[in-house]
Structures are given as structure tokens and as C-alpha cells.
C-alpha positions in Angstrom: -124.8 30.3 -21.8 -125.0 30.6 -25.6 -122.3 31.9 -28.1 -123.3 35.1 -29.8 -120.9 36.6 -32.4 -121.9 40.2 -31.7 -121.4 39.8 -28.0 -118.0 38.2 -28.5 -117.0 41.0 -30.9 -118.0 43.6 -28.2 -116.1 41.7 -25.5 -113.0 41.6 -27.7 -113.2 45.2 -28.6 -113.5 46.2 -24.9 -110.5 44.0 -23.8 -107.1 44.6 -25.3 -105.8 41.3 -24.1 -108.6 39.4 -25.9 -108.0 41.5 -29.0 -104.3 40.5 -28.9 -105.2 36.8 -28.4 -107.7 37.0 -31.3 -105.0 38.3 -33.7 -102.5 35.7 -32.5 -105.0 32.9 -33.1 -105.9 34.2 -36.5 -102.2 34.4 -37.5 -100.8 31.3 -35.8 -103.6 28.9 -36.5 -104.5 30.5 -39.9 -108.2 30.9 -38.8 -110.8 33.2 -40.1 -112.1 35.8 -37.6 -115.4 33.9 -37.0 -113.6 30.7 -36.1 -111.1 32.5 -33.9 -113.9 34.2 -32.1 -115.5 30.9 -31.3 -112.2 29.4 -30.2 -111.7 32.4 -27.8 -115.3 31.9 -26.5 -114.6 28.3 -25.7 -111.2 28.9 -24.1 -111.8 32.2 -22.2 -115.6 32.5 -21.6 -117.2 29.1 -21.0 -116.7 26.8 -18.0 -115.9 29.7 -15.5 -113.3 31.2 -17.8 -111.8 34.6 -16.9 -114.1 36.5 -19.1 -117.4 34.7 -18.3 -118.8 37.4 -16.1 -117.9 40.2 -18.5 -119.6 38.2 -21.3 -122.7 37.7 -19.2 -122.7 41.4 -18.2 -123.2 42.2 -21.9 -126.7 40.9 -21.6 -127.5 43.7 -19.2 -126.7 46.4 -21.8 
């Protein structure tokens, strides 16, 4: 599975919990949006994360 910024943005926009976590990461860790999206990808999507199937389903659209 490969990181794609546009897919992560779509996933975050469709999931209020991810949107909240993204904003928290950006504020607490002082990260730019692109870096915060990558951090979310590695923590919530990869390695059977809770949003892995939702991320993979975006390929079907």
C-alpha cells in the first residue's frame, strides 16, 4: 500500500475523527498539513490500522 496525499485528504474529509486528529497533530506538534497527513497515514492506516480498509476502498472510486 502506498501513501497518496489526495487519498489521505479524501479519507480525512470523510471521517470527522480523523479530521479532529489532523488538527490536533498540526497544533500540538506544530506540523504543516502535509506532514500531519503522513503521520496520520502511518499511525491510522498502515499495518492493519483502523482506517486501512477505508483507505483501500478509495481505490475503487
